[in-house]
C-alpha positions in Angstrom: 125.2 82.8 82.4 127.4 79.4 82.8 126.0 76.4 84.9 127.9 75.4 87.4 126.0 71.7 87.9 125.4 71.2 84.3 127.0 67.8 84.4 124.9 66.8 87.5 121.6 67.0 84.9 123.0 66.4 81.3 125.7 63.4 81.9 126.4 61.1 78.9 126.5 58.2 81.3 125.5 57.4 84.8 127.0 54.9 86.9 125.3 53.5 90.2 127.7 52.5 92.9 126.2 49.9 95.4 123.5 49.2 92.8 121.0 46.4 94.1 118.4 43.9 93.0 116.4 44.2 96.1 113.7 46.7 95.7 113.4 47.3 99.5 117.1 48.8 98.8 117.6 52.8 98.4 119.9 51.9 95.5 117.3 50.3 93.9 115.0 53.2 94.0 117.4 55.5 92.1 118.4 52.8 89.8 114.4 52.3 88.7 114.0 55.7 89.2 117.0 56.5 86.1 115.6 53.6 84.2 112.0 54.3 84.5 111.8 58.3 84.5 113.1 58.3 81.2 116.7 59.3 81.2 118.1 58.7 77.7 121.3 58.2 78.2 123.4 55.0 79.5 123.1 53.2 83.0 125.7 51.4 84.7 124.8 49.5 87.6 128.0 48.7 89.8 127.9 45.9 92.2 131.0 43.4 92.6 128.9 40.5 92.6 127.7 41.5 88.9 124.6 39.7 87.1 121.9 41.9 85.9 119.1 44.6 87.4 116.2 45.8 85.6 117.7 44.6 82.1 120.9 46.1 83.1 124.2 44.4 83.3 125.6 45.2 86.3 129.8 45.7 86.0 131.7 44.5 89.3 133.6 48.3 89.6 133.6 51.3 88.4 136.7 50.9 86.8 134.9 48.6 84.5 132.3 50.9 83.2 132.5 51.6 79.6 132.6 55.0 78.3 130.9 57.2 78.4 130.4 58.1 81.7 130.9 61.3 83.5 128.1 61.2 86.8 128.2 58.9 89.6 126.0 57.8 92.3 126.8 56.4 95.5 124.6 54.6 97.3 127.1 52.7 99.5 127.4 52.9 103.4 129.3 55.9 104.8 132.5 54.0 105.6 132.9 52.9 102.1 132.3 56.2 100.2 135.3 57.7 100.2 137.0 54.6 98.9 134.0 54.9 96.1 134.8 58.3 95.6 139.0 57.3 94.6 137.9 55.1 92.2 135.5 57.1 90.4 138.3 59.7 90.3 141.0 57.1 89.0 138.5 56.2 86.5 138.2 59.8 85.1 134.7 60.8 86.5 134.6 64.2 87.9 130.9 64.4 89.3 129.2 62.5 91.9 125.9 62.6 94.1 126.6 61.0 97.5 123.4 59.5 99.0 124.8 58.3 102.5 124.0 59.4 105.9 126.8 59.3 108.9 129.1 62.4 108.0 128.8 66.0 109.6 125.3 65.5 111.1 127.0 63.0 113.6 129.7 65.4 115.2 133.2 65.8 114.9 134.1 62.2 113.7 131.5 62.9 110.9 133.1 66.1 110.0 136.6 64.8 109.9 135.0 62.0 107.4 133.7 64.9 105.2 137.4 66.7 105.2 138.7 63.6 103.8 135.7 63.1 101.1 137.0 67.0 100.5 140.2 65.4 100.1 139.4 62.9 97.7 137.3 65.4 96.0 140.4 68.0 95.6 142.5 65.4 94.1 141.0 64.1 91.4 139.2 67.5 90.3 135.8 66.1 91.4 132.6 67.9 92.1 129.8 66.3 94.4 126.7 66.8 96.0 126.0 65.6 99.4 126.6 63.6 101.5 123.1 63.0 103.4 121.3 63.8 100.4 118.7 62.3 98.0 119.9 63.5 94.5 118.9 65.4 92.0 116.3 65.5 89.3 115.4 67.2 85.8 112.0 66.5 84.4 113.1 68.2 81.2 116.5 65.9 80.1 114.6 64.0 82.2 117.2 62.6 84.8 116.5 61.3 88.5 119.0 60.4 90.6 116.7 60.4 93.7 114.7 57.1 95.2 111.7 59.2 95.7 108.6 57.6 95.5 107.2 60.2 92.9 108.8 62.9 90.3 106.5 65.5 89.2 105.6 66.7 85.9 107.5 69.5 83.8 106.9 73.2 85.2 109.1 76.1 86.1 109.4 75.9 89.7 113.3 74.9 90.8 113.7 73.6 94.6 117.1 73.5 96.2 116.8 72.1 99.5 119.1 70.7 102.6 116.7 68.1 103.5 115.7 65.4 101.7 112.6 64.9 102.9 111.4 68.3 102.3 112.3 67.3 98.3 110.3 63.8 98.9 107.3 65.3 100.4 107.3 68.4 98.1 107.4 66.2 94.9 104.6 63.6 96.3 102.2 66.5 96.8 103.3 68.3 93.2 102.6 64.8 91.6 98.8 64.4 93.4 98.0 68.3 92.3 99.3 68.3 89.1 101.9 71.2 90.2 105.1 70.8 87.9 108.9 71.3 88.7 112.1 72.0 86.2 114.8 70.9 88.7 114.9 69.6 92.3 118.3 69.6 94.2 118.9 67.9 97.4 122.0 69.6 98.9 122.1 67.4 102.4 125.6 68.7 104.0 126.5 70.4 100.9 130.0 69.4 102.0 131.5 70.2 98.5 128.3 71.8 96.1 126.4 74.1 98.3 123.5 76.4 98.2 124.9 79.6 95.9 126.2 76.7 93.4 123.0 75.6 93.6 121.0 79.1 93.3 123.6 80.0 90.4 122.3 77.1 88.7 118.6 77.7 88.8 119.6 81.0 87.5 120.5 79.4 84.7 118.6 76.5 83.9 116.0 78.6 81.1 112.9 76.1 82.2 113.2 77.1 85.8 111.3 80.6 86.3 110.9 80.7 90.4 113.3 79.0 92.6 112.3 77.6 96.3 114.7 77.3 98.7 114.9 75.2 102.3 118.2 76.4 103.8 119.1 74.9 107.2 122.8 76.5 107.3 124.4 79.3 105.6 128.0 78.5 106.3 129.6 81.5 103.4 126.6 84.0 103.5 128.3 86.5 101.0 128.5 83.9 98.8 124.5 83.0 99.4 123.6 86.9 99.1 126.0 87.1 96.0 124.6 84.1 94.2 121.0 85.2 95.3 121.3 88.7 93.8 122.5 87.0 90.0 119.2 84.9 90.5 117.1 87.8 91.6 118.1 90.1 89.0 116.2 87.1 86.5 113.7 85.5 88.6 112.2 85.4 91.8 113.5 83.4 95.0 111.3 82.2 98.0 113.5 81.3 101.1 112.7 79.2 104.4 115.1 79.2 106.7 115.1 76.6 109.9 117.3 77.3 112.6 116.1 80.3 113.4 115.1 79.5 117.0 116.8 77.5 119.8 115.0 74.9 119.4 115.6 74.8 115.6 118.9 75.9 115.7 119.3 72.2 117.8 117.4 70.1 115.5 119.3 71.3 112.6 122.4 70.7 113.6 121.5 67.0 114.4 119.8 66.6 110.5 122.2 68.1 108.2 125.2 69.3 110.7 124.9 72.8 109.8 125.2 76.0 112.2 122.2 78.1 112.1 122.5 81.9 112.3 120.6 84.7 113.8 117.4 85.6 112.4 118.3 89.4 111.8 121.1 88.3 110.1 119.0 86.0 107.6 116.1 88.5 107.3 118.8 91.5 106.2 120.5 88.8 103.6 117.3 88.1 102.2 116.2 92.2 102.0 120.0 92.7 100.3 119.6 89.6 97.8 116.1 90.5 96.7 114.5 87.0 97.9 111.0 86.6 99.6 111.9 84.9 103.0 108.5 82.8 104.3 107.6 81.3 107.5 106.5 77.6 106.9 106.4 74.9 103.9 103.4 76.1 103.2 103.9 79.2 102.7 106.9 78.5 100.4 104.9 76.0 98.0 102.0 78.7 97.9 104.3 81.5 97.2 106.2 79.3 94.5 102.9 78.4 92.4 101.9 82.2 92.3 105.0 83.2 91.2 105.4 80.4 88.7 101.8 80.7 87.1 101.1 84.5 87.2 102.3 87.8 86.8 102.7 90.3 89.6 99.7 92.6 89.8 100.8 96.2 88.5 98.9 97.8 91.6 96.9 97.0 94.9 93.9 96.4 94.2 92.4 93.3 94.1 88.6 91.9 94.0 87.0 88.6 95.4 84.8 86.6 93.8 83.0 84.1 95.8 79.7 81.9 96.7 80.1 82.2 100.6 80.4 85.6 102.2 82.2 83.9 105.3 85.0 82.7 103.6 85.2 85.9 101.8 85.6 88.4 104.6 88.4 86.2 105.7 90.2 86.7 102.2 89.7 90.4 102.7 91.0 90.8 106.2 94.1 88.7 104.8 94.4 91.0 101.5 95.0 93.9 103.3 97.4 92.1 105.8 99.7 91.3 102.7 100.0 94.9 101.9 97.0 95.1 99.4 93.0 96.2 99.3 90.2 95.9 98.2 89.0 97.2 94.6 86.6 99.7 94.9 84.3 98.8 92.1 82.9 101.3 89.6 79.1 101.8 88.9 79.9 100.6 85.2 81.8 97.0 86.3 79.0 96.3 88.9 76.4 97.2 86.2 78.1 94.3 83.7 78.5 92.0 86.9 74.3 92.2 87.5 74.1 91.2 83.5 76.0 87.9 84.3 75.8 86.7 87.9 73.0 85.3 89.3 70.2 87.3 91.0 70.2 88.8 94.2 74.3 89.0 93.7 75.7 91.6 95.8 77.8 93.5 93.5 80.2 95.3 95.8 83.8 93.7 96.6 83.7 91.0 97.6 81.3 89.7 94.7 79.1 87.3 96.3 77.4 85.3 94.0 75.6 83.5 97.0 74.7 79.6 97.2 73.8 78.6 93.8 76.0 79.9 90.9 76.7 77.9 87.9 80.3 77.5 86.2 79.4 79.7 83.3 78.6 82.3 86.0 81.9 82.3 87.6 83.5 82.5 84.3 81.4 85.4 83.4 82.0 87.5 86.5 85.6 86.5 86.3 85.7 87.7 82.7 84.2 91.1 84.0 86.3 91.9 86.8 89.4 91.3 84.4 88.7 93.7 82.3 87.8 96.3 85.0 90.4 98.8 84.9 90.3 99.6 88.9 90.9 95.7 89.6 94.3 94.5 89.3 94.0 91.2 90.7 91.4 88.6 92.0 90.9 86.0 94.2 88.0 83.7 93.6 86.5 81.4 96.2 84.1 78.2 96.1 83.0 76.3 98.7 81.6 73.1 97.2 77.7 72.3 97.4 75.3 69.6 95.9 74.4 72.1 93.1 77.4 72.8 91.0 80.3 70.2 90.5 83.4 72.0 92.0 85.4 70.7 88.9 83.6 72.2 86.3 83.9 75.7 88.5 87.9 74.9 88.3 87.9 74.5 84.8 85.8 77.9 84.0 88.1 79.6 86.0 90.9 78.1 84.4 90.0 78.9 81.0 89.2 82.2 81.5 92.0 83.1 83.7 94.7 81.6 81.9 95.7 83.6 79.0 95.0 87.2 81.6 97.5 89.6 82.3 96.2 90.2 85.8 96.9 87.7 88.5 94.0 85.4 89.4 94.4 82.8 92.1 91.4 80.2 93.2 90.3 79.0 96.5 88.1 75.6 96.6 87.8 74.3 100.1 86.4 71.0 100.9 87.6 67.5 100.9 86.1 65.1 98.0 87.1 65.8 94.2 89.4 68.7 95.6 92.0 67.2 93.7 91.1 66.7 90.9 89.8 70.4 90.5 93.2 71.7 91.4 95.0 69.3 89.1 92.5 71.6 86.3 93.3 74.7 87.7 96.8 74.2 87.7 96.5 72.9 84.5 95.7 76.3 83.1 98.4 77.7 85.1 96.2 79.3 88.2 97.4 78.5 91.8 94.9 76.1 94.1 94.7 77.2 97.6 92.7 75.3 100.3 92.0 78.5 102.4 91.4 82.2 101.2 94.2 83.1 103.7 96.7 81.2 101.5 95.2 82.4 98.7 95.7 85.6 100.0 99.4 85.1 101.0 99.6 83.9 97.0 98.5 87.4 95.7 100.9 88.8 98.5 103.9 87.2 97.3 103.1 88.5 94.0 103.1 92.0 95.2 105.7 91.8 97.1 107.9 90.4 94.4 106.5 93.7 92.1 107.9 95.7 94.8 111.5 94.2 95.1 111.7 94.7 91.5 111.1 98.3 91.8 113.1 98.9 94.5 115.8 96.8 93.8 119.4 98.5 94.9 122.0 98.2 92.9 124.9 96.2 92.9 127.5 98.0 95.0 130.8 99.1 92.7 134.3 99.0 95.1 135.9 102.2 95.1 138.4 101.9 91.8 141.5 102.3 94.4 140.7 99.5 96.3 143.5 97.3 97.1 142.2 94.1 98.1 144.8 92.5 99.6 145.4 95.2 102.1 141.8 95.1 102.8 141.8 91.2 103.4 145.2 91.3 105.4 143.2 94.2 107.9 140.1 92.3 108.0 142.2 89.0 109.0 144.5 90.7 111.7 147.4 90.6 109.6 
């Protein structure tokens, strides 16, 4: 499968138009990230003032930039963007990222400016991302054309978003808790490159195992569904769409100028595409990390391993709510658990080791549950207490679960030390959640994806004698 956005992630050289030596400017942030995050190709700052920024020669115009260069990041005021894009076209640059806001999200006049961008792009054969975006990044190349504060580590999650803030916030969270990403694509107003292009790109990317999409508008629903079906034939897709209520629709319109569609139509599109729709940003990342780190369960029988009865009861409720159920542990499994768990452990399901289990108790009990034929997946819960370091529990769970075929998720609640524990779990490909509800949701996403794979409808085949031109004419009233 070809990657329609290949050059955005693998340019031979990058020009930054509007580059500034002022650290408070967005253009400085873009240049800084390209340099500091390790882009291996040449970088060309462009500013009429010339000089030097971050040790790089500044060129007075894009026409003066030497080869090789095939990507431009334009960080200029909205009124100057079309002219700068035309200069790039004359220079022979055929790919651009347009950072500036002040276009379609402002109304009719802004939409006229967007149309002017498209006219320039058509004239010179340019593909562009934006405007009103934060850029793109690939952690494996690496390349980072964003002005965001952090760059996540390498991982299997690809994120595409109409909101730059969703990208920035997700990257910041990911860097703190050790969740890796493959690519991040900020589409902004998607005046040229759209959600379908982004999905095709992430489908083609060998480092992306799951795609998370934050969507505000679908101007071409058919293109979205077709691209999503191509992607979900290879890897899972999690979709959060804003603008599904009257208030959300108004907010979306003022943010990216998108026209939000009816909720039922969106949900039908997700079913047809094989995508997993979610309701919140938390659900989007919770599903994504589960799908990136673990295989789907073979069936719906879940075991809960815990040191706290209340959180386990809440987790059990949510296991049922997401279409699964607690496994009935066999007498043989319960006997094995009594051999490795602290005295007094309740070996039914949930398996409650009460207040004082050590890390090795978690490792041994989890091993028993993963080997039990009546168990298809495990939720581990640890509520921090003074006796057992939570980091040690995270490492024990992670090492035991890392190579297991069955999915394991881990809920460690609390404040201090949680980040280090989360990083330890994610290092061993075990998703960490702050609540048992969210841990159950992660397992539910895996179960839902297993069901989608089993029940995926075949692609419709048009009748062999279909007159496509006649059909189009009828639909258009001609």
